[in-house]
C-alpha positions as CSV (number, residue, x, y, z in Angstrom):
1,M,0.0,0.0,0.0
2,R,2.8,2.4,0.9
3,A,4.6,1.5,-2.4
4,Q,1.5,2.3,-4.3
5,L,1.1,5.7,-2.6
6,A,4.7,6.5,-3.2
7,R,4.3,5.7,-6.9
8,I,1.2,7.9,-7.1
9,D,2.9,10.7,-5.3
10,A,5.9,10.6,-7.6
11,V,3.6,10.7,-10.7
12,L,1.7,13.7,-9.2
13,V,4.9,15.5,-8.4
14,Q,6.2,14.9,-11.9
15,A,3.0,16.1,-13.4
16,L,3.0,19.2,-11.3
17,I,6.5,20.1,-12.3
18,A,5.8,19.5,-16.0
19,A,2.6,21.6,-15.8
20,A,4.5,24.4,-14.0
21,L,7.3,24.5,-16.5
22,S,4.9,24.5,-19.5
23,F,2.8,27.1,-17.7
24,A,5.8,29.4,-17.4
25,H,6.9,28.9,-21.0
26,L,3.5,29.8,-22.3
27,H,3.5,32.9,-20.1
28,D,6.9,33.9,-21.4
29,V,5.9,33.5,-25.1
30,A,2.6,35.5,-24.5
31,L,4.6,38.2,-22.7
32,A,7.2,38.4,-25.5
33,A,4.3,38.6,-28.1
34,G,3.0,41.7,-26.5
35,Q,0.4,40.3,-24.1
36,D,1.5,41.9,-20.8
37,G,-0.1,41.9,-17.3
38,W,-2.8,39.5,-16.5
39,K,-3.3,38.6,-20.2
40,A,0.1,36.8,-20.2
41,W,-1.0,34.6,-17.3
42,A,-4.4,33.9,-19.0
43,Y,-2.8,32.2,-22.0
44,P,-1.3,29.2,-20.2
45,V,-4.6,28.7,-18.3
46,S,-6.5,28.7,-21.6
47,V,-4.1,26.1,-23.1
48,D,-4.3,23.8,-20.0
49,L,-8.1,24.0,-19.8
50,L,-8.4,23.1,-23.4
51,L,-6.1,20.1,-22.9
52,V,-8.2,19.0,-19.9
53,A,-11.5,19.4,-21.9
54,A,-10.1,17.4,-24.8
55,W,-8.8,14.6,-22.5
56,R,-12.1,14.3,-20.8
57,R,-13.9,14.0,-24.2
58,L,-11.4,11.2,-25.1
59,R,-12.1,9.4,-21.9
60,T,-15.8,9.8,-21.5
61,G,-17.3,11.1,-24.7
62,D,-18.4,9.6,-28.1
63,A,-16.9,12.2,-30.5
64,K,-13.4,10.8,-30.4
65,A,-12.3,12.6,-33.6
66,A,-13.2,16.1,-32.1
67,G,-11.4,15.2,-28.9
68,W,-8.2,14.1,-30.6
69,C,-8.3,17.2,-32.9
70,W,-8.5,19.7,-30.0
71,F,-6.1,17.7,-27.9
72,V,-3.5,17.9,-30.7
73,I,-4.1,21.7,-31.1
74,A,-3.6,22.4,-27.4
75,L,-0.7,20.0,-27.1
76,T,1.0,21.7,-30.1
77,A,0.5,25.1,-28.5
78,S,2.1,23.8,-25.2
79,L,5.0,22.1,-26.9
80,G,5.5,25.0,-29.3
81,A,6.0,27.3,-26.3
82,N,8.4,24.9,-24.6
83,V,10.5,24.6,-27.8
84,A,10.4,28.3,-28.5
85,T,11.7,29.2,-25.1
86,A,14.5,26.7,-25.3
87,G,16.8,29.1,-27.2
88,L,15.4,28.5,-30.7
89,L,13.4,31.8,-30.6
90,D,14.7,35.3,-29.8
91,L,12.1,36.5,-27.3
92,A,13.4,40.1,-27.7
93,Q,12.4,40.1,-31.4
94,V,9.3,37.9,-31.8
95,P,8.3,37.4,-35.5
96,A,5.0,38.7,-36.7
97,W,3.5,35.3,-37.4
98,L,3.9,34.4,-33.7
99,R,2.3,37.6,-32.6
100,I,-0.7,36.7,-34.9
101,L,-0.9,33.2,-33.4
102,V,-0.8,34.5,-29.9
103,A,-3.4,37.1,-30.6
104,G,-5.8,34.6,-32.3
105,W,-5.4,31.9,-29.7
106,P,-8.3,33.1,-27.3
107,A,-10.8,32.7,-30.1
108,V,-9.5,29.3,-31.0
109,A,-9.5,28.2,-27.4
110,F,-13.0,29.5,-26.8
111,L,-14.3,27.7,-29.9
112,G,-12.7,24.4,-28.9
113,G,-13.8,24.6,-25.3
114,T,-17.4,25.4,-26.3
115,L,-17.6,22.5,-28.8
116,L,-16.1,20.0,-26.3
117,A,-18.2,21.1,-23.4
118,H,-21.6,21.6,-25.0
119,S,-21.8,19.0,-27.8
120,A,-24.7,16.6,-27.4
121,P,-23.6,13.2,-26.0
122,G,-24.6,10.0,-27.8
123,P,-27.3,7.7,-26.4
124,A,-26.3,5.4,-23.6
125,P,-25.6,1.9,-24.9
126,H,-28.0,0.3,-22.4
127,E,-31.1,2.4,-23.4
128,D,-32.1,0.0,-26.2
129,T,-31.9,-2.9,-23.8
130,E,-34.0,-1.1,-21.2
131,D,-36.6,-0.3,-23.9
132,Q,-36.7,-3.9,-25.0
133,E,-37.0,-5.1,-21.4
134,G,-39.8,-2.7,-20.6
135,A,-41.8,-3.5,-23.7
136,P,-44.6,-6.1,-23.2
137,D,-44.0,-9.5,-24.5
138,P,-45.9,-10.2,-27.7
139,A,-48.9,-12.6,-27.3
140,P,-47.9,-16.1,-28.3
141,E,-49.4,-17.3,-31.5
142,L,-52.0,-20.0,-31.1
143,P,-51.9,-23.0,-33.3
144,A,-54.3,-23.0,-36.2
145,Q,-57.4,-24.9,-35.5
146,P,-58.5,-27.4,-38.2
147,A,-61.6,-26.4,-40.1
148,P,-64.7,-28.3,-39.0
149,E,-65.7,-31.1,-41.3
150,P,-69.0,-30.5,-43.1
151,T,-71.9,-32.5,-41.8
152,P,-72.9,-35.0,-44.5
153,A,-76.4,-34.5,-45.9
154,P,-78.8,-37.3,-45.1
155,P,-79.2,-39.7,-48.0
156,A,-82.2,-39.0,-50.3
157,V,-85.2,-41.2,-49.7
158,P,-86.8,-42.5,-52.8
159,V,-90.5,-41.5,-53.0
160,P,-92.8,-43.0,-55.6
161,A,-94.6,-40.5,-57.7
162,A,-97.9,-42.0,-57.0
163,L,-97.3,-41.5,-53.2
164,V,-96.5,-37.9,-53.9
165,E,-99.7,-37.4,-55.8
166,H,-101.7,-39.0,-53.0
167,A,-99.9,-36.8,-50.4
168,R,-100.9,-33.7,-52.4
169,K,-104.6,-34.7,-52.3
170,V,-104.3,-35.3,-48.5
171,A,-102.7,-31.9,-48.1
172,A,-105.3,-30.2,-50.2
173,E,-108.1,-31.9,-48.2
174,H,-106.5,-30.8,-44.9
175,R,-106.2,-27.2,-46.1
176,T,-109.8,-27.1,-47.2
177,R,-111.0,-28.6,-43.9
178,T,-108.7,-26.6,-41.5
179,G,-107.6,-23.6,-43.5
180,T,-103.9,-24.3,-42.7
181,A,-101.1,-26.2,-44.4
182,I,-100.6,-29.8,-43.2
183,D,-97.5,-30.4,-41.1
184,T,-95.1,-33.2,-41.4
185,P,-96.3,-35.3,-38.3
186,T,-99.9,-35.1,-39.5
187,L,-98.9,-36.0,-43.1
188,R,-96.9,-39.0,-41.7
189,A,-99.9,-40.2,-39.7
190,R,-102.3,-39.8,-42.6
191,L,-99.9,-41.7,-45.0
192,G,-98.6,-44.2,-42.6
193,V,-95.0,-43.8,-43.8
194,P,-91.6,-43.5,-41.9
195,A,-90.5,-40.1,-40.7
196,P,-87.7,-39.8,-43.3
197,M,-90.1,-40.5,-46.1
198,A,-92.7,-38.2,-44.7
199,E,-90.1,-35.4,-44.6
200,A,-89.1,-36.1,-48.2
201,I,-92.7,-36.0,-49.3
202,A,-93.4,-32.7,-47.4
203,A,-90.3,-31.2,-49.2
204,R,-91.9,-32.0,-52.6
205,L,-95.3,-30.6,-51.8
């Protein structure tokens, strides 16, 4: 446990030293480019904040391309200041292009920070799963029921033509006497035939 704490402390100390040196180099470049007073101190703060915003986007966001783009821009500004103050640039006679870059940096940093901080995040990967889990299960499909078989029609009963003629006379006599049509039970009783034949005769009257 102590070894781990010692390793973490060493990394933090190293990071703080690197940040302080880079901070000082950025301040010196801004001061040499004509940004005096509090403005010279605001430039390194701007670069470091843009680095932090880009790093957070790379770690937690979905727009990896935008995160890498602004991370490289901020890292280039920091490394450029470190290299410039290492004796490769005469801070007493800063070239015009460097003055232009330093003057335009606040707008670039503001644009990058705004895009990184306020771009809409993508949907969480577990939202689709939650929607699917919350949706009701579809009703199971019931097996198709076989169509009912048609009921076979009763076989036709042969009726002699003479019996039909006799039944018509009996039916006419019944209508004349009662004023109503003869029913099948009465017709069967008058003719003395089975019920199927009586029904067949009544159907032909």
